[in-house]
N, C-alpha and C positions, 0 to 999 in steps of 0.2 A: 569664339564660343558664345552661346546665348542661353537663355533660360529654356530648359527642356520642356516646360509646361506650356508657356505662351510663345516660345520661339522668338522672343525679342532679343535683339543684339545687346550686348553689354556684359561686363565681366561678372556682375553679381546681381543681376535682375534689376527691376525698376527701382527708382528712387522713392523717397517718402511721398512726394506729390502724386506720382503714378499709383503708388500703393494705396493711398487714400481713395483714389478713384476706382480701385478694384482692378488694377491692370494685370495682376499676376496671381492666379489662384494658388500656385505653388508656394510663393512667399507668404501669402495670406494664411495658408494652412500651417506653414512653419511658425508664423507669428502666433497662431492659435495654440500650437504646442508649447511655445515659450510662455504664453500667458497662463498656462496651467500651473506653473510654479509660482505665480503671483497672486493666487486666489486664497492664500492661507487664512487671511483675516475673515473672508466671507465663509470659508468652510468652518472655521471655528465658531462663527456666529450661528451657523446652521446647527452645529452640534450642541451649542448652548441651549438651543430651544428645546432639546430633548424630544424632538419629533422625528421618528424614524421615517425615511422615505418609503413610498408605497412599493417601490421595486428596488431591490439591492442588486446592482449589476455585478457580475463576477470579475470584471476587468479591473485592473489597477488604474490609478489616475493617468499615468503615462501611456498605458495601452489604450485608454479611451481617446486621448488626444491623437495618438497615432491612427486609430480607427477612423476618427473624424476626418483626418487629413486624407486618408485613402479614399473615403467616400467622396469628398469634395473633388479630388483629382479625377475620380471616375466620372463624376457628373460633368466636369469641365471638358474632359476628353470626348465624352459622348456628345456634348453640345458642339464641339468642333467638328465631329463627323457629321452631325445633323446639318450644320451650316454649309459644309462642303457639298453634301448631297443636294441641298437646296440651291446652292450657287451653280453647280454644274448641270443639274438636270431640271431645275425648276419645279421639282416635286419632292414629296417626302412620304415615306411609308408609314402608315398608321392603320391600326386595326389588329385586334388580337382575337384569334379564333377561340371558339368555345372550349376546345380541349385544354387550353392553357388557363381557362377561367375557373373551372369547377373548384369551389371552395373546399378546403380540407383542414382538419385540425393539425395536419402536418405542415401547413404552409410556412415558409421561412419568414422570420420577422423582417419588416421593412428596413432598408438601409437609411432612409431619410423621410422626414415629414416635410411636405411642401405646401405652404399656405400661399395661394395664388388667387387671381381675380376670376370671377364666374364667367366673364366675357372673354377670357383668354382661351382661344380656340385650339391651340396646339396641344395634342396629347403629351403629357409629361414624359411618358416612357420614350416616345420618339424624340422629344426635345433634348433629353439627357442621355439617350442611348441606353436606357435601363431595360431590364427584363421585366415581364409582367409580375406585379406583386412586390417589386423592390422599392417602390415609392408609395407613400401614403399621401393622398391628395385631400386637402381641406380647402374649400373654395367659397369665396364670398366676394361680392362686387367691391372693388377698391382694395382688395387684399388687406382688410382692416379687421379689428376686433374691439370688443368693449371690455368693460370692467367685469371680470369673472363671468363672461357670457358663454354661450354654447360653443363658440369658436375656441376659446381658451379651454373649455371643458373637453372638446374633441381632442385637442393636442395633449392635454393631461392624460386622457384615457389611453392614447397610443403610447405615451411615455411609460405609463404604469403597467401596461400589458406587454409591450414588446421592447421598450427602451432603445429605439434607434439612436445612433450617436449624433445625428445632424438634424437640425430644424432650419429650413431655408424659407425665408420670407421673400417671395418673388413678385416684384412689381413689373410693369410693362409699359411701353410707350403706347400712345393712342388710346389711353385708358378712358373710357366714357365717363366714369364717375369722377376721376381726377380732373378731366376737362370741365365738367360742370362746376366743380369747386373753384377752379382757376377763373372761370368766367365771373363767378360771384366776387372773387377777390379783386379782379381787375375793375369790375364795375364799382366796387367800393373805393378803389383808388382813383376813380375818375377817368378810367381809360376805356370807356364804353365803346369808343370808335374802333378800338383794336380787338374787340371781342366778337368772334363769330356767333351767329344766332344759335340758340338752343333748339333742340329737336324734341321737346316734350310733346307726346301725342295724346295723353289723357286729358280730356277737357276739364278745365278748372284747376289742374295741378300747376304749381309754380315751383321752378327749380330751386329757388332760394329757401323754400319752406321744407324741402325734403330732408329728412333726418340724416341720410347718408351724406348729402352735400355739406350739411353743418358739421358733420364729424370730420370730413376731410379738409374743411376750410382752414384750420390753423396751419397745416402743411403748405397749402396754397398761398396763404399770406406770407409765410416765411420765405417761400421761393420768390415771391414778387419783391420782397424787401431786399433779397440778395442780388436781384437783377432787375431793377425798376424799369429800365428801358427796353428790356428784351421782348422779342415777339412772343405771341401766344404759345406756339409749339415749344419754344425753349423753356418758357416758364412751366409748361405742363411736364416736361421731362424732369426739371429740377424738383417740382412738387411731387412727382411720382417717386423719386428717390428719397426725398424727405419723409414721405408717407411710409416708406419701408421702415425707416428708423422709428417713426412714431408708433408703428405696429409693434416693433421689437420692444420698445419701452413699455407698451401695454402688456406684452407677454411677460416681461420681467416683474410685473405686479403679481404674477401667480407664484405662490410659495413653492409649488412643485417644480415649475420651470426654473425659478431662481436657484433652488437647491441643486438641481441637476447641473446647471451651468457652474455654480460655485464649486461643486465637488468634482467637476471635470467629466461627468457622465454625458454631458450634452454640450454641443457647440451650436450656437445660434448665429447664422450668417444672413446677410442681405444679398439680394441679387436683382438685376434689372435686365429685362429682355427687350431688344429692339425687334419689334414685330415684323419689320420689313425684311430683315436679314436672318432673323432667328437667333442672332448672337446674344448669349447671356453674359452680362458683365457681372462678375462676382465682386460684391462690394466689401466682403469681409465681415468681421464682427462689428458691433456698434462702436462708433468712434469713441464713445465715452463709457464703454462697457466696464472698465476698471472702476471708474467712479460710481457707476450704478451698483456694482458689487460691494464697494466699500461702505455704502449707505446701510448695509446690513439687510438681512432677509425681510421681505415684506410680510405683513401680518395677514392672516386669513381675512377675506372680504366679509364685511358686515353689511347686512341690508339696512339702508338708511332711507330717509324721507324722499330723497331725490330719485330713487329707483322706481321702476314701473310697478304698479300694484300687482299683487299676486292673484291670479285667477282663483275663484272660490273652490273649484274642484281640486286644483293643485294644492291649495292650502289645506283642504280637508284630508287629502291623501297623505300630505306631509305629517299631519297630526296622527293619522292612523298608523303609519309605519314607525313614527316616533314612539308610540306606545308599545309597538312590538319590539323595538330595540330595548326599551326600558324593561320589558318582561324578561328578555333574554340576557340582560346585563351587559348590553353592547352600547349603552347610551354614552353621550358625550360628556355628561356632567355639566355643571353650571359654568357661566361665562368667565372669561379671564379679564384682566385689567384692560387690555387693548379693546375688547368688545365694549366695555363701559365707556371708555374714552371716545370711541367712534360714535356711539349713540348720543353721547352728550354733545358732541360737536356737529353731528350730521342729522340729528332728529330721528324719530322712530317711524317705521313702516310695518306695523304688526301684521302677521299673516291671518290672524283670527282674533275675534272677540270671544272670550270664554266666560260664561256666567256659571260659577261653581259654588259649592258649599264652603262655608267658613271652617268646616271640620279640619283639624290639624293633620288628620290621617289621609287627607286627599289633596296633596300638594300639586296643583295643576301643572306648573312649568316642568316639574320633575317627571310626572307620569306620562307627559307628552314628549319628554326628552327635547325640550326647547330651550333656547338661549335667551338672555335678556334682549328685549326688543322684538321678540317673535310673537308674543301674545299680549293682548290687552285684556287683563283679568279683572272681573267683577265678582266679589264673593260676599255672600250673606248666608246666614244659617238657613238651611233648607233650599238654597239656590232659588229664592223667591223674588218676585217683583211686587212690591207693596201696592195693591190697588191698580196695578198696570201703568202707573205714572211715576214721575219723580226722578230722583237723581240717577238711579241705576239705568233707567231707560234713556235718559239724557246723555249719560256717559257713553252708552252704546252708540247713540246717534252721532256723538262727537267723533268716535273712531271711524264711523262710516263716512261722514261728511268731510272731515278734516284729514284724517289719517289714511283714507282710501282703502280701508279694510273691507274685504268682500265676503267674509265668512263669519257666522255666529254659531257657536256651539254652546248648548245648555247641558251641563253635566250634573247629574245626581250621583249618589254613591250608595253602596250597600251599607246596612247597619247605621243609617243616618239618624242621629239623635232627635233632630227636629221633626222628621217624618214620623218616627216612633212615638214622639210626644203627641203629635196630631192624631194618630190612629188611636192611641190610648184615651185621648180626650173624647173622641167620638164614641168609643166603646163605653166609657164610664160617665160621659156627660158632665165631667168635672171641669171647672175653670182653671186657668193657669195661675201660678202663684203671684205673678206680677203682670201689670197691664201691658208693658212692652213685649214680654214673652208671649202674652196672649195675641198680640198683633202678628207676631211671627207665625204662630200656630194657625191663626185664622186664615192666613194666606195659603196654608197647605190643606185647610179643612176640606175644600171641595174634592181634592184628590183622595184624601183619607176616607171621606164618606162614600165615595164611589167604590173604593177598594173593599170596604166593609160590606157594602150592599151587594157587590158582585160575589164575594166569597164569605158569607157570614159565619160559616162553621169552620173556616180554615184557621190554623194556628196563627198567632200574632206575627210570627216571622214571615209567613206567606203574605199576610195582609200588608205588612210594611213593605215587602218587596214589590207588590203591585202598586201600592200608593207612591212609592219612589218613582216608578216609571211614569205613572199618571201625572205626578207633580212636575216632571220634566215637560210633558206635553202642555200642562197648564201654563207654565212660564212661557213656553213658546207661543201659545195662543195669545197671552197678554201682549207680547211683543208685536205679534202680527196685527192685532186689533187696535192697538193704541199708538202705533208709530207710523206716520205717513211715509217717512223715508224708507223704513223697512218694507212696508207694503209695496212701494214703487220698485224697490230693488228686486224683490221676489217676483213681482209681476213681469218685470223686464228680464228676469233670469240673469241679472248681473250680481245678485246677492244670493247666498245660500244660508238657510237656518236649519240646523239639524240638532238632534238630541243624542245623548249617550249616558250610560250608567257605568260608573267606575266601581270595580270590585276591589275593596280595600284589602281583602285577604290574598288575592292572586295578582293584583296589579294590572289586570286586563280591563278592557272596555267592551261593553255591549252597545253597539251603535243601533239606535232605534229609528234613525232616519228623520225625515221632515215631519211636520204635523200632518196627520191624515186629511185634514180639511183645509190645507193651505190654499188650494186653488179656489175654493168657494169663498174663503175669507178675503183673498186679494182680488177676486173677480177676474181671473185670467187663466187660460189654459196654458200649462207649462210644458211645452212640447219637448224641450231638451231634457227636462227632468223625467218625463214619461219614457223617452227613448233610452235614457241611461238606466232606468230601473228595470226595463223589460230585457229579457235575454236577447243577446245580439244574434241576429240572423241576417246574412248578407242580402241586401235588396238591390237588384240590378238597376242602376241609374245610368242609362246610356247617354252619350253626348246629345245635347239638345240642338245645337246649331250646326249648319252644314260645314262651317269651317272647322269646328271641333271634331266632327265626325271624320273629316278628311285627314286631320292631323293624327287622331288616334289610329285610324286605319293605316296611315304611313308608318307609325311607330310599331304597330303590330307586325306589319310585313317586314320591316327592318329587323325586328327581333327574330322573326322566323328565319330570315337569311342567316343571322348570327348563330342560331341554334342548329340549323340544318347544314351549316357550312357551305351555303350557296355562295356564289360570287358576290363579294361585298365591295363597297366603294373603295376601301383600302387605300389607294394612292390619291392623295390630295394634290390637285394640279395647280392650285393658286399659290404662287411663290410667297405671298404674305400669310402670316399665321394669325392675323386678326382680320376678319373678313367684313366687308361692308354690308353683308346680308343681315337684315334685321331679324332677330330670332322670333319665331312665331310660337315657341314653346319654352316655358321655364320648367326645369326639373329640380326638385328638391330630393336629394339622395343622401346616402350614407358615405362617410369618409373612411370607414373601416371595411368597405368593400373595394378590393384593390383591382379595379378595372375601370376603364373609361366607359361612362354611360353612352358616349357617342358610338362606341363599339357595340354595346348591348343592343342599341336600336339602329345600328348602321346608319347613323345620321350624317348628312353632309356638313362640312364646316360652317358654323354660324347659325345653323337651324335651331339649335337648342342652347339656352343659357343654363348652365348647371351649377347649382349651389350644393355644397357638400359639408355635412357635419355629422357627428355620430348620432345615431338614433333618428335620422331624417326629421329633426325638429326644426321649427321656425323661430324659436326664441320668444321673447316678449316684446310688446310694443316699445319702441324707442331703442331697442338693442340693435347691434350691427347686422344680424341676420334678418331681422324684421325690416330694418331700413333698406337693406340690399334688395329684398324682394319688392318693396314698395317702389324703389327707384326703377327697378327693371320693368314693372308694370306701367309706371308713368312714362318712362322713356321709350319703350319698345312696343307697348300695347300688344302683348302676346294674346293669342287666342285660347291657349290652354296652359294651365299650371298643373303638373303631375307630381304628386308626392309618392316616391317609390320606397317601400319597405323591402326587406329581404329576409328570407328564411335563415335561421341560424344566427340572427343578429345578436352579437355579444352584449350590446348595450341593453337590449330588451331582457336578456338573461340576467344582467346585473341589476336591472330594476326589479325583476322577479325575486332576486335575492333580498332586495330591500323590503319587499312585501313580507318575506319570511323573517325579517328582523336583523338583517346583516348590519354590520357596523357602517356608519355613515362615512362616505369618502370625502374628498376635498370639497370646499365650497363651490368651486367651478364645476366639478362633476355633479354636485348636488343640483346645480342649476339645470344640468341636462336631465338627470334622473327624475327630478320633480315633474318634468313634462312628460315622462314616459310612464311613471308609476300609475297615474290614473287608469290608463288602458290595461296595465297589468293587474291591478286590483279588480277591475271589472271582469277580466278574463278568468281570474282565479275564482271569483264569485260565481260566474255563469257556469263554469265547468263543474264546480262542486255541487251545484243544484241540479245538474243534468245527469240523471242515472244512466242514460244511454251512451254517455261519452266514455268509451274505452273500458275494457275489463282489466287492463294492466296499468301499473303505475306509470310505465313509460308511455303508454298510449294516452293516458290522461294528461301527462306533462306535455306531450307533443301538441295536444289540442289546446292547452293553455297558451303555449308559445305561438301557435298559429293565430289564435284569436287575438292575443295581445299585439302581435305585429300588425295585423289588419286594423284593429281599433286605433293603434298609434298613428297610422297614416291618416285615418279619418279625423283624429283629434287635432293633428296639425292643420288640416283643412278648416276645421271648425274655428280654431283660434284665429286663423287669418281672416275668415269671413266676419267674425265678431269684432276683432280688435284693430283691424286695419281699415281706416276710412277709404284709402286709395284702392285697395284690392276689393273691398266691398262695393264701392261705386262702379268699378269695372265689371264685376260680376252681376250687379243689379241691372246695369245697362244691357247686359247680354253679350258684351264684347269679350268676356273672359269666362272660362269654365275651369273649375278645380276638380281634378280626378285623383283617385288613389289607385295604386298598382302594387303588386307584390312580385318580387323577383325570386325565383327558385334558385338558391345558390348551388344546388346539385346538378342542375341542367342548363341554367341560363335562361329558361323560359319565363316570360313576364305575363302575369295574369292581371288583367285590368279589372279592378273592383268597380269603378265608376265614380259618380259624384256622391257627395254626402247625402244620406237618405233624408236629411232634414234641410236640404239646401233651400227649398222654398220658404220654410218657416224661419230659417236664419236670416234670409234676406228681407223678409217681411217685417222684422223687428225694427223698432224705432232706433 
């Protein structure tokens, strides 16, 4: 008798050593079921936090463990069949016809989430013998993730919406990113002679400086320590497996994932695929999972000084939707002890500088629904800057120069006592009772005089209302004229300065925008600002280079074959599932679209490198997704990078709900939604101003969604061109073009939008 799952001889399956190596998925699954009874302390800790999970699964704990075991067994058996087909025929069947693709709200939930490498060419459905839609694919080079980044947010989103019972972190042999990290580790250990040469193709790029290599380096060093004399390929395999566990450890820093594992709703397994044979080695749960759980649930991630700066538009939109939560009573409330401790130890990274009034009825952090560490607040009576110089302006410059803050908001408020005093002083020509109070009023006098002059016969209330808004612009003008660092930031469009008026009776904000003369003050044409303020109209930006035109043409023809059910490539004849073909295309797509993009474009294996996360976002500079794309551009020198949005995108709809004031999700999901909300806010604004957009509510909503999806793809491109020196250099040299495309989820047809309308202006910036 032998094990029915792995067919190994023996009376009771493999021993502990083989089990640790992932020899038998049947025993591993059984071990997972047994572990469910050992998680009581972690479950209790979760309950003590008094934070309900986003999704309450109907299954009991034992049923969850059983379901996880069944899914793992199905994946293992499917992989056995895949390997047998590969061994006997030298081919494998891949390719899903469009009939099986069409998205539907009736689609079944996925059985598992698989986090794998972008350069892993085998379709996961084929690799595991799964039916279309049964697996949710999240992909990034090096199958890694960061601290509460878009990869973690993508997984949290799927767990919150569908609650699949299994999360599989899949590493693979011959991993390009892991090889790069091992090369650096061996060089650092003095083994240069054993290191094969690197293949970086982008001029000026150095492998050791790439963020992705630095992220994978700890696993590479640990692998080298465990086998100091081993050859390069052996060290790479060991590093690849250690990297799987490193990723699992990062995932456990997510409160959502931790809660689901601790309560038995989710099983997290590691796996490693031999790309030559297609065999997947199931590694089981993290070797130290029990000790990870016993440490107690992690705290929500707090943004600290070491994180990447928040782009100004995302910061502005975060404040706008925060105020809408506050109005609807869906705010988070003020920070907890763990937030204060994290900020004390890690330093601050405020999203915005806010110059507000000292009036006690206008509490800035509260009406923006922000936590400690989110805002750098400056407050004076009448939100004024005395003479345009001094401590307040210096404080703002400190936040910009040292704390990396990219947004300044000047906020006035209705029924302001200081503004009212200034208007009354202008009307009566009476002096203030004290000298210092006179200084405050004098700083508002210009705005008050203009309001009285503009509407001399109006009631005092109306004059004060106008003076309040004019006073906001006056403070903004002083900042622009008297701070070189603010002038430079605005001129470079790296900084935003906007005004708002808070209604103390309603709790709402009236956004008045930037100063109307800011371009003349800073002496620069602000192309991005102009484009953002104008109604969005698609501007056809066709491929510029012959290489890009040929690739886009190939993708369009492949998509036509997919939609029209013509003969597709289907059978892949190379017995290896990682191909030596250098990809000429990078595709940034969505993880909640359950089909292979290779199928959608009928691409040959290796032609495209596909990165997948919810919302087809690219993350922020320094994050795993950003680092993945930079490594891919430097290593493969692709000709085209395509960001593909899709109709019916659930994440865009979730961001639209944020615009309406919905309760804020987890910090990791907030990392995702903060990058999608800017496009949604603009879409809502544009459609609300266009009287020709739809006569029905459904028609207008459809237009909002369509516009938001298209703008979101363009926003991802803009962020890459502005914030990635590597991608920017490749695009500036003409060797890389970035294009947007929209996939119609009801037909499978892809509509190519083209390059960003401001590509020339973005690349011309310093």
